[in-house]
CHARMM-style PDB file with segment names, atoms N, HN, CA, C and O in Angstrom:
ATOM      1  N   MET     1     -16.269 -10.245  45.632  1.00  0.00      PROA
ATOM      2  CA  MET     1     -17.104 -11.405  45.389  1.00  0.00      PROA
ATOM      3  C   MET     1     -16.506 -12.140  44.193  1.00  0.00      PROA
ATOM      4  O   MET     1     -16.368 -11.557  43.118  1.00  0.00      PROA
ATOM      5  N   PRO     2     -16.151 -13.406  44.366  1.00  0.00      PROA
ATOM      6  CA  PRO     2     -15.540 -14.161  43.260  1.00  0.00      PROA
ATOM      7  C   PRO     2     -16.518 -14.432  42.116  1.00  0.00      PROA
ATOM      8  O   PRO     2     -17.669 -14.808  42.340  1.00  0.00      PROA
ATOM      9  N   THR     3     -16.044 -14.238  40.906  1.00  0.00      PROA
ATOM     10  HN  THR     3     -15.109 -13.933  40.724  1.00  0.00      PROA
ATOM     11  CA  THR     3     -16.813 -14.601  39.723  1.00  0.00      PROA
ATOM     12  C   THR     3     -16.595 -16.083  39.480  1.00  0.00      PROA
ATOM     13  O   THR     3     -15.456 -16.537  39.372  1.00  0.00      PROA
ATOM     14  N   ILE     4     -17.686 -16.842  39.393  1.00  0.00      PROA
ATOM     15  HN  ILE     4     -18.612 -16.472  39.481  1.00  0.00      PROA
ATOM     16  CA  ILE     4     -17.562 -18.289  39.191  1.00  0.00      PROA
ATOM     17  C   ILE     4     -17.950 -18.717  37.782  1.00  0.00      PROA
ATOM     18  O   ILE     4     -17.668 -19.844  37.375  1.00  0.00      PROA
ATOM     19  N   ALA     5     -18.605 -17.811  37.026  1.00  0.00      PROA
ATOM     20  HN  ALA     5     -18.834 -16.896  37.357  1.00  0.00      PROA
ATOM     21  CA  ALA     5     -18.960 -18.152  35.638  1.00  0.00      PROA
ATOM     22  C   ALA     5     -19.309 -16.885  34.868  1.00  0.00      PROA
ATOM     23  O   ALA     5     -19.796 -15.903  35.429  1.00  0.00      PROA
ATOM     24  N   ILE     6     -19.045 -16.938  33.577  1.00  0.00      PROA
ATOM     25  HN  ILE     6     -18.649 -17.735  33.121  1.00  0.00      PROA
ATOM     26  CA  ILE     6     -19.483 -15.892  32.649  1.00  0.00      PROA
ATOM     27  C   ILE     6     -19.977 -16.602  31.395  1.00  0.00      PROA
ATOM     28  O   ILE     6     -19.243 -17.386  30.794  1.00  0.00      PROA
ATOM     29  N   PHE     7     -21.204 -16.336  31.004  1.00  0.00      PROA
ATOM     30  HN  PHE     7     -21.801 -15.700  31.493  1.00  0.00      PROA
ATOM     31  CA  PHE     7     -21.762 -16.930  29.785  1.00  0.00      PROA
ATOM     32  C   PHE     7     -22.865 -16.033  29.243  1.00  0.00      PROA
ATOM     33  O   PHE     7     -23.627 -15.443  30.010  1.00  0.00      PROA
ATOM     34  N   ASN     8     -22.948 -15.931  27.930  1.00  0.00      PROA
ATOM     35  HN  ASN     8     -22.329 -16.410  27.308  1.00  0.00      PROA
ATOM     36  CA  ASN     8     -23.994 -15.148  27.242  1.00  0.00      PROA
ATOM     37  C   ASN     8     -24.133 -13.737  27.808  1.00  0.00      PROA
ATOM     38  O   ASN     8     -25.238 -13.199  27.869  1.00  0.00      PROA
ATOM     39  N   GLY     9     -23.024 -13.141  28.220  1.00  0.00      PROA
ATOM     40  HN  GLY     9     -22.126 -13.578  28.171  1.00  0.00      PROA
ATOM     41  CA  GLY     9     -23.064 -11.798  28.774  1.00  0.00      PROA
ATOM     42  C   GLY     9     -23.514 -11.726  30.220  1.00  0.00      PROA
ATOM     43  O   GLY     9     -23.666 -10.636  30.771  1.00  0.00      PROA
ATOM     44  N   ILE    10     -23.731 -12.883  30.841  1.00  0.00      PROA
ATOM     45  HN  ILE    10     -23.608 -13.769  30.393  1.00  0.00      PROA
ATOM     46  CA  ILE    10     -24.187 -12.962  32.231  1.00  0.00      PROA
ATOM     47  C   ILE    10     -22.981 -13.287  33.111  1.00  0.00      PROA
ATOM     48  O   ILE    10     -22.195 -14.179  32.792  1.00  0.00      PROA
ATOM     49  N   ILE    11     -22.843 -12.567  34.208  1.00  0.00      PROA
ATOM     50  HN  ILE    11     -23.481 -11.842  34.467  1.00  0.00      PROA
ATOM     51  CA  ILE    11     -21.780 -12.823  35.178  1.00  0.00      PROA
ATOM     52  C   ILE    11     -22.417 -13.428  36.420  1.00  0.00      PROA
ATOM     53  O   ILE    11     -23.380 -12.886  36.962  1.00  0.00      PROA
ATOM     54  N   ILE    12     -21.868 -14.563  36.871  1.00  0.00      PROA
ATOM     55  HN  ILE    12     -21.086 -15.004  36.431  1.00  0.00      PROA
ATOM     56  CA  ILE    12     -22.358 -15.231  38.077  1.00  0.00      PROA
ATOM     57  C   ILE    12     -21.286 -15.111  39.140  1.00  0.00      PROA
ATOM     58  O   ILE    12     -20.134 -15.482  38.917  1.00  0.00      PROA
ATOM     59  N   GLN    13     -21.668 -14.590  40.301  1.00  0.00      PROA
ATOM     60  HN  GLN    13     -22.604 -14.288  40.483  1.00  0.00      PROA
ATOM     61  CA  GLN    13     -20.739 -14.447  41.416  1.00  0.00      PROA
ATOM     62  C   GLN    13     -21.340 -15.084  42.660  1.00  0.00      PROA
ATOM     63  O   GLN    13     -22.556 -15.232  42.782  1.00  0.00      PROA
ATOM     64  N   MET    14     -20.445 -15.462  43.590  1.00  0.00      PROA
ATOM     65  HN  MET    14     -19.457 -15.342  43.490  1.00  0.00      PROA
ATOM     66  CA  MET    14     -20.910 -16.131  44.809  1.00  0.00      PROA
ATOM     67  C   MET    14     -20.005 -15.772  45.975  1.00  0.00      PROA
ATOM     68  O   MET    14     -18.784 -15.901  45.892  1.00  0.00      PROA
ATOM     69  N   PHE    15     -20.619 -15.319  47.068  1.00  0.00      PROA
ATOM     70  HN  PHE    15     -21.611 -15.214  47.136  1.00  0.00      PROA
ATOM     71  CA  PHE    15     -19.905 -15.171  48.336  1.00  0.00      PROA
ATOM     72  C   PHE    15     -19.977 -16.525  49.017  1.00  0.00      PROA
ATOM     73  O   PHE    15     -21.034 -17.155  49.032  1.00  0.00      PROA
ATOM     74  N   PHE    16     -18.879 -16.975  49.575  1.00  0.00      PROA
ATOM     75  HN  PHE    16     -18.020 -16.463  49.563  1.00  0.00      PROA
ATOM     76  CA  PHE    16     -18.885 -18.302  50.177  1.00  0.00      PROA
ATOM     77  C   PHE    16     -19.389 -18.312  51.610  1.00  0.00      PROA
ATOM     78  O   PHE    16     -19.686 -19.383  52.140  1.00  0.00      PROA
ATOM     79  N   GLU    17     -19.495 -17.162  52.253  1.00  0.00      PROA
ATOM     80  HN  GLU    17     -19.253 -16.292  51.822  1.00  0.00      PROA
ATOM     81  CA  GLU    17     -20.065 -17.101  53.599  1.00  0.00      PROA
ATOM     82  C   GLU    17     -21.149 -16.038  53.634  1.00  0.00      PROA
ATOM     83  O   GLU    17     -21.179 -15.202  54.537  1.00  0.00      PROA
ATOM     84  N   ASP    18     -22.029 -16.072  52.660  1.00  0.00      PROA
ATOM     85  HN  ASP    18     -22.005 -16.751  51.927  1.00  0.00      PROA
ATOM     86  CA  ASP    18     -23.092 -15.087  52.517  1.00  0.00      PROA
ATOM     87  C   ASP    18     -24.315 -15.510  53.336  1.00  0.00      PROA
ATOM     88  O   ASP    18     -24.341 -16.604  53.901  1.00  0.00      PROA
ATOM     89  N   HSD    19     -25.313 -14.652  53.396  1.00  0.00      PROA
ATOM     90  HN  HSD    19     -25.292 -13.764  52.937  1.00  0.00      PROA
ATOM     91  CA  HSD    19     -26.541 -14.904  54.154  1.00  0.00      PROA
ATOM     92  C   HSD    19     -27.373 -16.002  53.498  1.00  0.00      PROA
ATOM     93  O   HSD    19     -27.195 -16.320  52.323  1.00  0.00      PROA
ATOM     94  N   ASN    20     -28.279 -16.568  54.279  1.00  0.00      PROA
ATOM     95  HN  ASN    20     -28.424 -16.309  55.234  1.00  0.00      PROA
ATOM     96  CA  ASN    20     -29.215 -17.577  53.777  1.00  0.00      PROA
ATOM     97  C   ASN    20     -30.382 -16.894  53.084  1.00  0.00      PROA
ATOM     98  O   ASN    20     -30.664 -15.733  53.378  1.00  0.00      PROA
ATOM     99  N   PRO    21     -31.065 -17.569  52.181  1.00  0.00      PROA
ATOM    100  CA  PRO    21     -30.807 -18.920  51.676  1.00  0.00      PROA
ATOM    101  C   PRO    21     -29.601 -18.924  50.740  1.00  0.00      PROA
ATOM    102  O   PRO    21     -29.243 -17.882  50.190  1.00  0.00      PROA
ATOM    103  N   PRO    22     -28.972 -20.085  50.553  1.00  0.00      PROA
ATOM    104  CA  PRO    22     -27.830 -20.163  49.626  1.00  0.00      PROA
ATOM    105  C   PRO    22     -28.249 -19.661  48.240  1.00  0.00      PROA
ATOM    106  O   PRO    22     -29.305 -20.035  47.728  1.00  0.00      PROA
ATOM    107  N   HSD    23     -27.407 -18.806  47.639  1.00  0.00      PROA
ATOM    108  HN  HSD    23     -26.549 -18.503  48.055  1.00  0.00      PROA
ATOM    109  CA  HSD    23     -27.767 -18.164  46.379  1.00  0.00      PROA
ATOM    110  C   HSD    23     -26.515 -17.728  45.633  1.00  0.00      PROA
ATOM    111  O   HSD    23     -25.412 -17.735  46.180  1.00  0.00      PROA
ATOM    112  N   VAL    24     -26.705 -17.350  44.374  1.00  0.00      PROA
ATOM    113  HN  VAL    24     -27.600 -17.344  43.930  1.00  0.00      PROA
ATOM    114  CA  VAL    24     -25.664 -16.709  43.577  1.00  0.00      PROA
ATOM    115  C   VAL    24     -26.182 -15.338  43.169  1.00  0.00      PROA
ATOM    116  O   VAL    24     -27.385 -15.074  43.196  1.00  0.00      PROA
ATOM    117  N   HSD    25     -25.252 -14.474  42.792  1.00  0.00      PROA
ATOM    118  HN  HSD    25     -24.275 -14.687  42.770  1.00  0.00      PROA
ATOM    119  CA  HSD    25     -25.565 -13.153  42.279  1.00  0.00      PROA
ATOM    120  C   HSD    25     -25.373 -13.210  40.763  1.00  0.00      PROA
ATOM    121  O   HSD    25     -24.319 -13.626  40.282  1.00  0.00      PROA
ATOM    122  N   ALA    26     -26.389 -12.794  40.019  1.00  0.00      PROA
ATOM    123  HN  ALA    26     -27.246 -12.457  40.410  1.00  0.00      PROA
ATOM    124  CA  ALA    26     -26.319 -12.790  38.558  1.00  0.00      PROA
ATOM    125  C   ALA    26     -26.397 -11.342  38.074  1.00  0.00      PROA
ATOM    126  O   ALA    26     -27.245 -10.573  38.524  1.00  0.00      PROA
ATOM    127  N   PHE    27     -25.494 -10.979  37.144  1.00  0.00      PROA
ATOM    128  HN  PHE    27     -24.805 -11.604  36.778  1.00  0.00      PROA
ATOM    129  CA  PHE    27     -25.432  -9.638  36.590  1.00  0.00      PROA
ATOM    130  C   PHE    27     -25.538  -9.723  35.063  1.00  0.00      PROA
ATOM    131  O   PHE    27     -24.899 -10.562  34.429  1.00  0.00      PROA
ATOM    132  N   TYR    28     -26.341  -8.855  34.503  1.00  0.00      PROA
ATOM    133  HN  TYR    28     -26.861  -8.174  35.018  1.00  0.00      PROA
ATOM    134  CA  TYR    28     -26.478  -8.772  33.044  1.00  0.00      PROA
ATOM    135  C   TYR    28     -26.729  -7.308  32.709  1.00  0.00      PROA
ATOM    136  O   TYR    28     -27.826  -6.796  32.930  1.00  0.00      PROA
ATOM    137  N   GLY    29     -25.712  -6.632  32.174  1.00  0.00      PROA
ATOM    138  HN  GLY    29     -24.820  -7.048  31.994  1.00  0.00      PROA
ATOM    139  CA  GLY    29     -25.847  -5.199  31.921  1.00  0.00      PROA
ATOM    140  C   GLY    29     -26.182  -4.479  33.207  1.00  0.00      PROA
ATOM    141  O   GLY    29     -25.487  -4.637  34.211  1.00  0.00      PROA
ATOM    142  N   GLU    30     -27.249  -3.685  33.185  1.00  0.00      PROA
ATOM    143  HN  GLU    30     -27.814  -3.557  32.370  1.00  0.00      PROA
ATOM    144  CA  GLU    30     -27.657  -2.956  34.384  1.00  0.00      PROA
ATOM    145  C   GLU    30     -28.538  -3.780  35.319  1.00  0.00      PROA
ATOM    146  O   GLU    30     -28.927  -3.302  36.384  1.00  0.00      PROA
ATOM    147  N   PHE    31     -28.853  -5.007  34.930  1.00  0.00      PROA
ATOM    148  HN  PHE    31     -28.537  -5.396  34.065  1.00  0.00      PROA
ATOM    149  CA  PHE    31     -29.707  -5.871  35.737  1.00  0.00      PROA
ATOM    150  C   PHE    31     -28.873  -6.693  36.717  1.00  0.00      PROA
ATOM    151  O   PHE    31     -27.743  -7.082  36.424  1.00  0.00      PROA
ATOM    152  N   LYS    32     -29.456  -6.947  37.883  1.00  0.00      PROA
ATOM    153  HN  LYS    32     -30.374  -6.632  38.122  1.00  0.00      PROA
ATOM    154  CA  LYS    32     -28.814  -7.850  38.837  1.00  0.00      PROA
ATOM    155  C   LYS    32     -29.893  -8.568  39.634  1.00  0.00      PROA
ATOM    156  O   LYS    32     -30.973  -8.032  39.881  1.00  0.00      PROA
ATOM    157  N   ALA    33     -29.570  -9.801  40.031  1.00  0.00      PROA
ATOM    158  HN  ALA    33     -28.692 -10.237  39.830  1.00  0.00      PROA
ATOM    159  CA  ALA    33     -30.541 -10.600  40.771  1.00  0.00      PROA
ATOM    160  C   ALA    33     -29.821 -11.586  41.673  1.00  0.00      PROA
ATOM    161  O   ALA    33     -28.700 -12.006  41.386  1.00  0.00      PROA
ATOM    162  N   LEU    34     -30.475 -11.947  42.761  1.00  0.00      PROA
ATOM    163  HN  LEU    34     -31.385 -11.605  42.994  1.00  0.00      PROA
ATOM    164  CA  LEU    34     -30.028 -13.041  43.618  1.00  0.00      PROA
ATOM    165  C   LEU    34     -30.872 -14.241  43.237  1.00  0.00      PROA
ATOM    166  O   LEU    34     -32.097 -14.148  43.161  1.00  0.00      PROA
ATOM    167  N   VAL    35     -30.214 -15.378  42.996  1.00  0.00      PROA
ATOM    168  HN  VAL    35     -29.219 -15.454  43.058  1.00  0.00      PROA
ATOM    169  CA  VAL    35     -30.901 -16.576  42.522  1.00  0.00      PROA
ATOM    170  C   VAL    35     -30.659 -17.702  43.517  1.00  0.00      PROA
ATOM    171  O   VAL    35     -29.516 -18.090  43.760  1.00  0.00      PROA
ATOM    172  N   ARG    36     -31.726 -18.219  44.083  1.00  0.00      PROA
ATOM    173  HN  ARG    36     -32.654 -17.905  43.885  1.00  0.00      PROA
ATOM    174  CA  ARG    36     -31.682 -19.278  45.094  1.00  0.00      PROA
ATOM    175  C   ARG    36     -31.193 -20.582  44.479  1.00  0.00      PROA
ATOM    176  O   ARG    36     -31.631 -20.965  43.394  1.00  0.00      PROA
ATOM    177  N   LEU    37     -30.283 -21.263  45.174  1.00  0.00      PROA
ATOM    178  HN  LEU    37     -29.928 -20.952  46.056  1.00  0.00      PROA
ATOM    179  CA  LEU    37     -29.720 -22.502  44.656  1.00  0.00      PROA
ATOM    180  C   LEU    37     -30.701 -23.669  44.709  1.00  0.00      PROA
ATOM    181  O   LEU    37     -30.625 -24.568  43.872  1.00  0.00      PROA
ATOM    182  N   SER    38     -31.607 -23.675  45.658  1.00  0.00      PROA
ATOM    183  HN  SER    38     -31.669 -22.944  46.338  1.00  0.00      PROA
ATOM    184  CA  SER    38     -32.494 -24.828  45.826  1.00  0.00      PROA
ATOM    185  C   SER    38     -33.447 -25.040  44.660  1.00  0.00      PROA
ATOM    186  O   SER    38     -33.818 -26.175  44.358  1.00  0.00      PROA
ATOM    187  N   ASP    39     -33.851 -23.940  43.993  1.00  0.00      PROA
ATOM    188  HN  ASP    39     -33.550 -23.018  44.238  1.00  0.00      PROA
ATOM    189  CA  ASP    39     -34.831 -24.085  42.916  1.00  0.00      PROA
ATOM    190  C   ASP    39     -34.605 -23.134  41.738  1.00  0.00      PROA
ATOM    191  O   ASP    39     -35.376 -23.152  40.779  1.00  0.00      PROA
ATOM    192  N   GLY    40     -33.555 -22.303  41.796  1.00  0.00      PROA
ATOM    193  HN  GLY    40     -32.928 -22.289  42.575  1.00  0.00      PROA
ATOM    194  CA  GLY    40     -33.259 -21.391  40.701  1.00  0.00      PROA
ATOM    195  C   GLY    40     -34.148 -20.174  40.634  1.00  0.00      PROA
ATOM    196  O   GLY    40     -34.116 -19.433  39.652  1.00  0.00      PROA
ATOM    197  N   ALA    41     -34.953 -19.954  41.677  1.00  0.00      PROA
ATOM    198  HN  ALA    41     -34.980 -20.556  42.476  1.00  0.00      PROA
ATOM    199  CA  ALA    41     -35.864 -18.806  41.689  1.00  0.00      PROA
ATOM    200  C   ALA    41     -35.115 -17.516  42.032  1.00  0.00      PROA
ATOM    201  O   ALA    41     -34.174 -17.527  42.826  1.00  0.00      PROA
ATOM    202  N   MET    42     -35.542 -16.408  41.425  1.00  0.00      PROA
ATOM    203  HN  MET    42     -36.307 -16.399  40.780  1.00  0.00      PROA
ATOM    204  CA  MET    42     -34.991 -15.104  41.779  1.00  0.00      PROA
ATOM    205  C   MET    42     -35.614 -14.668  43.096  1.00  0.00      PROA
ATOM    206  O   MET    42     -36.836 -14.625  43.237  1.00  0.00      PROA
ATOM    207  N   ILE    43     -34.754 -14.343  44.062  1.00  0.00      PROA
ATOM    208  HN  ILE    43     -33.761 -14.378  43.948  1.00  0.00      PROA
ATOM    209  CA  ILE    43     -35.266 -13.924  45.359  1.00  0.00      PROA
ATOM    210  C   ILE    43     -35.119 -12.419  45.566  1.00  0.00      PROA
ATOM    211  O   ILE    43     -35.680 -11.866  46.512  1.00  0.00      PROA
ATOM    212  N   ARG    44     -34.373 -11.759  44.696  1.00  0.00      PROA
ATOM    213  HN  ARG    44     -33.917 -12.208  43.928  1.00  0.00      PROA
ATOM    214  CA  ARG    44     -34.248 -10.302  44.750  1.00  0.00      PROA
ATOM    215  C   ARG    44     -33.755  -9.819  43.398  1.00  0.00      PROA
ATOM    216  O   ARG    44     -32.993 -10.514  42.726  1.00  0.00      PROA
ATOM    217  N   GLY    45     -34.181  -8.645  43.002  1.00  0.00      PROA
ATOM    218  HN  GLY    45     -34.800  -8.080  43.548  1.00  0.00      PROA
ATOM    219  CA  GLY    45     -33.721  -8.070  41.747  1.00  0.00      PROA
ATOM    220  C   GLY    45     -34.484  -8.629  40.559  1.00  0.00      PROA
ATOM    221  O   GLY    45     -35.542  -9.241  40.702  1.00  0.00      PROA
ATOM    222  N   SER    46     -33.908  -8.397  39.366  1.00  0.00      PROA
ATOM    223  HN  SER    46     -33.049  -7.899  39.250  1.00  0.00      PROA
ATOM    224  CA  SER    46     -34.563  -8.879  38.151  1.00  0.00      PROA
ATOM    225  C   SER    46     -33.543  -9.036  37.032  1.00  0.00      PROA
ATOM    226  O   SER    46     -32.473  -8.428  37.034  1.00  0.00      PROA
ATOM    227  N   LEU    47     -33.918  -9.869  36.086  1.00  0.00      PROA
ATOM    228  HN  LEU    47     -34.788 -10.363  36.083  1.00  0.00      PROA
ATOM    229  CA  LEU    47     -33.169 -10.086  34.849  1.00  0.00      PROA
ATOM    230  C   LEU    47     -34.191 -10.155  33.724  1.00  0.00      PROA
ATOM    231  O   LEU    47     -35.346 -10.500  33.970  1.00  0.00      PROA
ATOM    232  N   PRO    48     -33.792  -9.834  32.489  1.00  0.00      PROA
ATOM    233  CA  PRO    48     -34.707 -10.078  31.369  1.00  0.00      PROA
ATOM    234  C   PRO    48     -35.088 -11.565  31.325  1.00  0.00      PROA
ATOM    235  O   PRO    48     -34.325 -12.419  31.776  1.00  0.00      PROA
ATOM    236  N   ARG    49     -36.242 -11.856  30.793  1.00  0.00      PROA
ATOM    237  HN  ARG    49     -36.861 -11.162  30.427  1.00  0.00      PROA
ATOM    238  CA  ARG    49     -36.792 -13.222  30.819  1.00  0.00      PROA
ATOM    239  C   ARG    49     -35.816 -14.272  30.262  1.00  0.00      PROA
ATOM    240  O   ARG    49     -35.625 -15.318  30.881  1.00  0.00      PROA
ATOM    241  N   THR    50     -35.207 -14.007  29.119  1.00  0.00      PROA
ATOM    242  HN  THR    50     -35.362 -13.156  28.616  1.00  0.00      PROA
ATOM    243  CA  THR    50     -34.288 -14.976  28.516  1.00  0.00      PROA
ATOM    244  C   THR    50     -33.105 -15.247  29.427  1.00  0.00      PROA
ATOM    245  O   THR    50     -32.732 -16.403  29.628  1.00  0.00      PROA
ATOM    246  N   GLN    51     -32.512 -14.203  29.978  1.00  0.00      PROA
ATOM    247  HN  GLN    51     -32.815 -13.264  29.815  1.00  0.00      PROA
ATOM    248  CA  GLN    51     -31.361 -14.370  30.858  1.00  0.00      PROA
ATOM    249  C   GLN    51     -31.772 -15.026  32.174  1.00  0.00      PROA
ATOM    250  O   GLN    51     -31.018 -15.829  32.723  1.00  0.00      PROA
ATOM    251  N   ALA    52     -32.951 -14.699  32.683  1.00  0.00      PROA
ATOM    252  HN  ALA    52     -33.564 -14.047  32.237  1.00  0.00      PROA
ATOM    253  CA  ALA    52     -33.444 -15.340  33.905  1.00  0.00      PROA
ATOM    254  C   ALA    52     -33.582 -16.846  33.689  1.00  0.00      PROA
ATOM    255  O   ALA    52     -33.207 -17.634  34.557  1.00  0.00      PROA
ATOM    256  N   ASN    53     -34.116 -17.245  32.542  1.00  0.00      PROA
ATOM    257  HN  ASN    53     -34.421 -16.605  31.837  1.00  0.00      PROA
ATOM    258  CA  ASN    53     -34.261 -18.672  32.243  1.00  0.00      PROA
ATOM    259  C   ASN    53     -32.903 -19.353  32.096  1.00  0.00      PROA
ATOM    260  O   ASN    53     -32.725 -20.484  32.549  1.00  0.00      PROA
ATOM    261  N   LEU    54     -31.939 -18.670  31.463  1.00  0.00      PROA
ATOM    262  HN  LEU    54     -32.084 -17.751  31.095  1.00  0.00      PROA
ATOM    263  CA  LEU    54     -30.592 -19.234  31.328  1.00  0.00      PROA
ATOM    264  C   LEU    54     -29.941 -19.432  32.695  1.00  0.00      PROA
ATOM    265  O   LEU    54     -29.343 -20.476  32.959  1.00  0.00      PROA
ATOM    266  N   VAL    55     -30.059 -18.426  33.561  1.00  0.00      PROA
ATOM    267  HN  VAL    55     -30.544 -17.578  33.347  1.00  0.00      PROA
ATOM    268  CA  VAL    55     -29.453 -18.522  34.894  1.00  0.00      PROA
ATOM    269  C   VAL    55     -30.118 -19.637  35.697  1.00  0.00      PROA
ATOM    270  O   VAL    55     -29.432 -20.411  36.364  1.00  0.00      PROA
ATOM    271  N   LYS    56     -31.432 -19.725  35.640  1.00  0.00      PROA
ATOM    272  HN  LYS    56     -31.989 -19.095  35.099  1.00  0.00      PROA
ATOM    273  CA  LYS    56     -32.142 -20.787  36.371  1.00  0.00      PROA
ATOM    274  C   LYS    56     -31.665 -22.153  35.903  1.00  0.00      PROA
ATOM    275  O   LYS    56     -31.373 -23.020  36.727  1.00  0.00      PROA
ATOM    276  N   SER    57     -31.583 -22.356  34.606  1.00  0.00      PROA
ATOM    277  HN  SER    57     -31.820 -21.652  33.937  1.00  0.00      PROA
ATOM    278  CA  SER    57     -31.115 -23.634  34.063  1.00  0.00      PROA
ATOM    279  C   SER    57     -29.680 -23.914  34.492  1.00  0.00      PROA
ATOM    280  O   SER    57     -29.346 -25.041  34.860  1.00  0.00      PROA
ATOM    281  N   TRP    58     -28.831 -22.889  34.445  1.00  0.00      PROA
ATOM    282  HN  TRP    58     -29.102 -21.974  34.146  1.00  0.00      PROA
ATOM    283  CA  TRP    58     -27.421 -23.039  34.830  1.00  0.00      PROA
ATOM    284  C   TRP    58     -27.317 -23.464  36.290  1.00  0.00      PROA
ATOM    285  O   TRP    58     -26.566 -24.380  36.627  1.00  0.00      PROA
ATOM    286  N   VAL    59     -28.083 -22.787  37.160  1.00  0.00      PROA
ATOM    287  HN  VAL    59     -28.692 -22.043  36.886  1.00  0.00      PROA
ATOM    288  CA  VAL    59     -28.059 -23.107  38.596  1.00  0.00      PROA
ATOM    289  C   VAL    59     -28.539 -24.536  38.835  1.00  0.00      PROA
ATOM    290  O   VAL    59     -27.901 -25.286  39.575  1.00  0.00      PROA
ATOM    291  N   LEU    60     -29.638 -24.912  38.228  1.00  0.00      PROA
ATOM    292  HN  LEU    60     -30.156 -24.303  37.627  1.00  0.00      PROA
ATOM    293  CA  LEU    60     -30.193 -26.249  38.473  1.00  0.00      PROA
ATOM    294  C   LEU    60     -29.267 -27.356  37.958  1.00  0.00      PROA
ATOM    295  O   LEU    60     -29.189 -28.423  38.568  1.00  0.00      PROA
ATOM    296  N   LEU    61     -28.571 -27.121  36.853  1.00  0.00      PROA
ATOM    297  HN  LEU    61     -28.634 -26.254  36.357  1.00  0.00      PROA
ATOM    298  CA  LEU    61     -27.627 -28.115  36.335  1.00  0.00      PROA
ATOM    299  C   LEU    61     -26.417 -28.293  37.249  1.00  0.00      PROA
ATOM    300  O   LEU    61     -25.803 -29.360  37.273  1.00  0.00      PROA
ATOM    301  N   ARG    62     -26.080 -27.251  37.997  1.00  0.00      PROA
ATOM    302  HN  ARG    62     -26.580 -26.385  37.978  1.00  0.00      PROA
ATOM    303  CA  ARG    62     -24.879 -27.272  38.845  1.00  0.00      PROA
ATOM    304  C   ARG    62     -25.218 -27.202  40.334  1.00  0.00      PROA
ATOM    305  O   ARG    62     -24.362 -26.891  41.162  1.00  0.00      PROA
ATOM    306  N   GLN    63     -26.450 -27.489  40.655  1.00  0.00      PROA
ATOM    307  HN  GLN    63     -27.145 -27.742  39.982  1.00  0.00      PROA
ATOM    308  CA  GLN    63     -26.963 -27.310  42.010  1.00  0.00      PROA
ATOM    309  C   GLN    63     -26.115 -28.014  43.071  1.00  0.00      PROA
ATOM    310  O   GLN    63     -25.791 -27.408  44.093  1.00  0.00      PROA
ATOM    311  N   THR    64     -25.758 -29.254  42.856  1.00  0.00      PROA
ATOM    312  HN  THR    64     -26.021 -29.746  42.026  1.00  0.00      PROA
ATOM    313  CA  THR    64     -24.991 -30.002  43.848  1.00  0.00      PROA
ATOM    314  C   THR    64     -23.633 -29.361  44.099  1.00  0.00      PROA
ATOM    315  O   THR    64     -23.250 -29.159  45.251  1.00  0.00      PROA
ATOM    316  N   ALA    65     -22.905 -29.042  43.044  1.00  0.00      PROA
ATOM    317  HN  ALA    65     -23.216 -29.207  42.108  1.00  0.00      PROA
ATOM    318  CA  ALA    65     -21.590 -28.432  43.189  1.00  0.00      PROA
ATOM    319  C   ALA    65     -21.697 -27.050  43.848  1.00  0.00      PROA
ATOM    320  O   ALA    65     -20.867 -26.697  44.686  1.00  0.00      PROA
ATOM    321  N   LEU    66     -22.709 -26.277  43.472  1.00  0.00      PROA
ATOM    322  HN  LEU    66     -23.383 -26.564  42.791  1.00  0.00      PROA
ATOM    323  CA  LEU    66     -22.884 -24.966  44.068  1.00  0.00      PROA
ATOM    324  C   LEU    66     -23.188 -25.068  45.556  1.00  0.00      PROA
ATOM    325  O   LEU    66     -22.653 -24.291  46.347  1.00  0.00      PROA
ATOM    326  N   MET    67     -24.030 -26.006  45.947  1.00  0.00      PROA
ATOM    327  HN  MET    67     -24.464 -26.637  45.304  1.00  0.00      PROA
ATOM    328  CA  MET    67     -24.365 -26.195  47.363  1.00  0.00      PROA
ATOM    329  C   MET    67     -23.137 -26.627  48.161  1.00  0.00      PROA
ATOM    330  O   MET    67     -22.989 -26.247  49.323  1.00  0.00      PROA
ATOM    331  N   GLU    68     -22.261 -27.414  47.552  1.00  0.00      PROA
ATOM    332  HN  GLU    68     -22.381 -27.724  46.609  1.00  0.00      PROA
ATOM    333  CA  GLU    68     -21.035 -27.833  48.236  1.00  0.00      PROA
ATOM    334  C   GLU    68     -20.129 -26.644  48.493  1.00  0.00      PROA
ATOM    335  O   GLU    68     -19.424 -26.605  49.501  1.00  0.00      PROA
ATOM    336  N   ASN    69     -20.144 -25.670  47.584  1.00  0.00      PROA
ATOM    337  HN  ASN    69     -20.717 -25.702  46.765  1.00  0.00      PROA
ATOM    338  CA  ASN    69     -19.333 -24.460  47.774  1.00  0.00      PROA
ATOM    339  C   ASN    69     -19.866 -23.619  48.907  1.00  0.00      PROA
ATOM    340  OT1 ASN    69     -19.308 -22.564  49.209  1.00  0.00      PROA
TER     341      ASN     69
END
């Protein structure tokens, strides 16, 4: 799975032909979550609150480019 971003200790990865809904995989230490591109919501897994908010903001700021991928 290609890593597309690393920030604040968070790793963001994306499969380009993954299952619906379109999402990214976020990893932070032992935590992992699938984050939906349409609204930044976690659809599986968990992250600490601060990291979850950072990932949601990151996804929403880059939503168009991520959806194109």
